[in-house]
N, C-alpha and C positions, 0 to 999 in steps of 0.2 A: 431144668433151664428151657425156657422158651427158644425156640430157633425159628428164624425164617428160611425156609428151604427152597430155593429156586431150582427146579430140575426139570429134565425130560423124563417122563414115566416109562418110558421104553428103553432108555438107557441103562445098561447092565452097570456101569460106574455110580450111577446115581441111584439105583437100587440097593446096591453094596454099601454105598454111604448112608441111606437111608437105615438099613438094617444097624449099621456101626452106631449111628447116633442114637436110635431108640434102644441099643443095648446100653448105652450109656446114661439112659434115662432121660433123654431129651423129648420134649414136647414140640413137635413140628407144626408149622403152619406152612404148608405146601402149596407153591405155586408153579403151573405148568409153563416151561419157560416157551414152548412152541405156541400154546394157545393164547397165553397172555404174557408177553414177553415185558420186562421192565422198561419203563419209560425212559427218554433221556435224562431228566432229572435224577431218577432213581440209579440209573447207570454212573453217572458222574458222582453219585454219592457212594456208591459201591466202589468204584475205581480210588475215591479219595480214601476212603476207610481201608483199603485193601493193601495201599502203600505199593502197589504193585505197576509196572508201566503197563500203559493202555493196551498194547499189542498182546499181554497176556488174558485180557478179558475176551479173546477172539478165539473159537474153535478153529485152530488153523489146520487141523485134519478133517474137517469137514466139508461136505458138498458144496454148501452156499458160498464157504470161503474160496474155493476153487472156482466155482461158477462165476463170481464175482471178479476174478484174476486179483484177488487182494494181496497175493504175495507181490505182485509187480506193482501194484497199485498204493500200497499201505503208506508210504512215505509222502506221496503226492495229494493226500487228503488232509482237509483240517481236522482237528480233534473234533470238532462239531459234527462234521460229516461223518466221521467214524462212528461217534455215539449214534446218530440218526441212523447209520446202517444197522447197527446193534438193536436198536428200539422196533425197528422195523422187521426183523427176521432173527427170532429166538434162537434158531438153529446156528447162527454165526457166534453165538455165546458160550463161551467155556462153561461147562457144568460139573456138577452142581455149585450152586453159590450157596454157602452156608454163612447166615448172619446171626450173630449173638449180641448180647448188650454192649460188649466191648472188644468184638472183632468181627472180620469179614474174610471169610477164606473162599477162594477160588480153585475149583477141582477138589478132589478127593485123596487126601494123605493122612493117614491114621495118625502120624505123628504130630502132624498141625491140629489135628482134632483132641488128641490127647494133652497137647500143650495149652490149647484154649480153655479146655475143660479143667 
């Protein structure tokens, strides 16, 4: 199975997810979220395909999220402004993002991957 794997290579969760997916026989097309963050259009598609609330695309425990005071500002920003922030700083994005033919997963949960495969 071919998977688009959007990650931060230095992230231990991303490394664990990569190993898990490869052990399941997945072929990964890897994209570094910091060096090459998804575009606004890509993020909108990821959001729609995941079926999750927009806030779940954010790495709420990260330094970038705290530096921008998004905990307090999140509800005051438009959806487009939020997508633009994500596209400008990949470290704001929850990772990894795992995209298959018929699924999009945000974060690493073995049971979700098992279900998708």
